[in-house]
C-alpha positions as CSV (number, residue, x, y, z in Angstrom):
1,M,46.9,142.5,110.0
2,R,50.5,142.7,111.7
3,R,51.9,144.6,114.1
4,L,54.9,146.9,113.9
5,A,57.2,146.6,116.8
6,I,60.6,148.9,117.2
7,V,63.3,147.0,119.1
8,E,66.1,149.9,119.8
9,F,69.3,149.5,122.2
10,L,69.9,152.6,123.9
11,S,71.9,154.7,126.5
12,V,69.9,156.4,129.1
13,D,70.0,160.0,127.0
14,G,68.7,158.3,124.3
15,V,71.5,157.8,121.9
16,M,71.1,154.7,119.6
17,Q,74.1,155.5,117.4
18,G,77.6,152.8,117.3
19,L,76.2,150.0,118.9
20,G,77.9,147.3,117.3
21,S,81.4,148.3,116.9
22,P,84.2,151.3,117.3
23,D,83.6,152.2,113.2
24,E,80.0,151.0,112.8
25,D,78.7,154.9,112.6
26,R,80.9,158.1,112.9
27,D,78.3,160.6,111.6
28,G,79.0,164.1,113.2
29,G,82.3,162.9,114.3
30,F,80.6,160.2,117.0
31,E,83.6,158.6,118.7
32,H,81.7,156.3,121.3
33,G,80.6,153.4,118.6
34,G,80.6,150.1,120.1
35,W,79.3,151.3,123.6
36,G,76.9,148.6,124.1
37,A,79.0,145.7,123.4
38,P,80.0,145.4,127.5
39,F,76.2,145.1,128.0
40,G,75.9,142.5,126.0
41,A,76.4,139.4,127.4
42,A,73.5,139.7,130.0
43,L,70.4,140.5,127.6
44,G,69.7,136.8,127.6
45,E,68.4,137.4,131.2
46,V,65.5,139.2,129.4
47,L,65.1,138.1,126.1
48,S,62.8,135.4,125.6
49,P,64.4,132.0,124.5
50,D,62.0,131.7,121.6
51,V,63.3,134.8,120.1
52,G,62.0,135.7,116.9
53,A,59.0,133.1,117.6
54,Q,56.1,135.8,117.1
55,T,58.1,137.6,114.0
56,S,56.8,137.4,110.9
57,A,59.0,139.8,109.0
58,Y,61.8,141.8,109.4
59,L,62.1,145.7,108.3
60,F,65.2,147.5,107.9
61,G,66.5,150.8,106.6
62,R,69.3,150.8,104.4
63,R,72.4,151.8,106.8
64,T,71.3,149.1,109.2
65,Y,70.3,146.4,106.3
66,E,73.8,147.0,105.0
67,K,75.4,146.3,108.5
68,M,73.1,143.1,109.5
69,A,74.0,141.7,106.0
70,A,77.4,141.7,106.4
71,F,77.2,139.3,109.8
72,W,74.4,137.7,109.9
73,P,74.0,135.3,107.2
74,T,77.4,133.6,108.1
75,Q,76.1,133.1,112.2
76,P,74.9,129.4,112.5
77,D,71.5,128.1,113.4
78,T,72.5,127.2,116.9
79,D,72.1,131.0,117.6
80,P,68.3,131.5,118.1
81,M,68.5,135.4,116.3
82,A,70.4,134.2,113.6
83,A,68.0,131.2,113.0
84,S,65.1,133.5,112.9
85,L,67.0,136.2,111.1
86,N,68.2,134.4,108.1
87,A,65.0,132.4,108.2
88,T,62.4,135.1,108.4
89,P,61.6,137.3,105.3
90,K,63.2,141.2,105.3
91,Y,62.1,144.2,104.0
92,V,64.6,147.1,103.3
93,A,63.3,150.9,102.6
94,T,66.0,151.8,100.3
95,R,66.2,154.1,97.3
96,T,69.7,153.2,96.6
97,L,70.1,149.5,96.8
98,R,68.6,146.8,94.2
99,D,70.2,143.4,94.3
100,L,69.8,142.1,97.9
101,A,72.4,139.4,98.7
102,W,70.6,138.0,101.8
103,S,68.4,135.2,101.4
104,G,65.0,136.3,102.1
105,A,65.6,139.9,101.3
106,T,63.5,142.6,99.4
107,V,63.3,145.9,98.7
108,L,60.3,147.9,99.7
109,E,58.8,149.3,96.4
110,G,57.1,153.0,96.1
111,D,56.2,155.2,98.9
112,V,57.8,154.2,102.2
113,L,55.0,154.7,104.7
114,D,52.5,153.0,101.8
115,A,54.6,150.1,101.7
116,V,54.9,149.9,105.4
117,S,51.0,150.1,105.6
118,G,50.5,147.3,103.2
119,L,53.3,144.9,104.7
120,K,51.2,145.4,107.8
121,A,48.1,144.7,106.5
122,D,49.5,141.2,104.6
123,G,49.4,138.6,106.8
124,S,50.1,137.9,110.5
125,G,52.3,137.9,113.7
126,T,54.7,140.9,114.1
127,V,56.9,143.2,111.9
128,V,60.0,143.4,113.8
129,A,62.1,146.8,112.8
130,L,65.7,146.9,114.2
131,G,67.8,150.2,114.3
132,S,67.2,152.1,111.5
133,G,66.6,155.2,113.4
134,V,65.7,157.2,110.0
135,L,63.1,154.9,109.2
136,V,61.9,155.1,112.7
137,R,61.6,158.8,112.8
138,Q,59.3,158.3,109.5
139,L,57.0,156.0,110.7
140,M,56.4,157.0,114.2
141,P,54.3,160.3,113.3
142,A,52.6,158.5,110.5
143,G,51.1,156.0,113.3
144,L,52.6,153.0,111.9
145,I,54.2,152.0,114.9
146,D,52.1,149.6,117.4
147,E,55.2,148.9,120.0
148,L,58.4,149.8,121.3
149,R,60.8,147.6,122.6
150,L,63.4,149.6,124.4
151,F,66.6,148.2,126.3
152,L,68.0,151.4,128.2
153,H,71.6,150.5,128.8
154,P,73.1,152.2,132.0
155,L,75.4,155.0,130.4
156,L,75.2,158.4,129.4
157,L,76.6,159.5,126.3
158,G,76.1,163.4,126.0
159,T,76.3,163.1,122.0
160,G,75.0,161.0,119.6
161,K,72.1,160.2,117.2
162,R,68.7,159.8,119.2
163,L,66.0,157.6,118.2
164,F,63.3,160.1,118.1
165,G,63.2,163.7,116.5
166,D,60.5,165.9,116.5
167,L,56.7,164.5,116.4
168,P,53.8,166.4,115.6
169,L,51.5,165.7,118.9
170,P,52.6,164.0,121.5
171,S,51.8,159.8,121.8
172,S,51.0,158.0,124.6
173,L,52.6,154.9,125.7
174,R,51.2,152.3,128.0
175,L,53.8,149.9,129.7
176,E,53.6,146.5,129.0
177,D,56.4,144.7,130.4
178,I,59.3,145.6,132.5
179,A,62.9,143.8,133.3
180,S,66.4,144.2,133.9
181,T,69.9,142.6,134.0
182,S,72.2,141.8,136.4
183,L,74.6,144.8,134.5
184,G,71.9,147.5,134.7
185,T,70.0,147.7,131.5
186,V,66.2,147.6,131.5
187,A,64.0,146.5,128.9
188,L,60.9,147.9,128.7
189,T,58.1,147.3,126.2
190,Y,55.2,150.1,125.4
191,S,52.3,149.7,123.5
192,V,52.0,152.8,121.6
193,G,48.4,155.0,121.8
194,R,46.8,156.5,119.1
195,E,45.2,159.2,121.5
196,T,46.8,162.7,122.3
197,P,47.9,162.6,126.2
198,S,45.6,164.9,128.0
199,A,46.5,167.3,130.9
200,S,43.1,166.6,132.7
201,R,43.5,162.7,133.1
């Protein structure tokens, strides 16, 4: 049985939109694309040098896949992230894409929740979902997420897409690890509980 871990880069007010480039995502008139770039240089301080070693598969929504596939296949394997992404199986939740050019990428067939459940049940290690906010908001209420790895950047944006929307019930989180970079980014790892928090605890 595999675990499903969500990796997200967020501003302090929870905005996940437009991390990579100014034009990455302008939905809703968002004008702050590329906001995470100044903090990227220090992420190596909190990222394990064997990044990807426990990752047995990657999971993407359609939009995130397209952005990743336009960049990472051309990066050298001397970059640990590129080496992991290019060599590891990748699964894409999409209703519109059929032919995926990125080597090792496969379209998830059928109902997305059933497909992700099957992906978790098949094999060992960790399935890592990068970005893919729409997909995450489907998986969280279904109880399919085991771990959150959140990189919280010291910035308030005020507008933009938040990682989580409405949830049917509260979910308890247990802090597993915390670290920070010299530029003020805090790396938080939480395991996701299956019980609703009680005020009496």
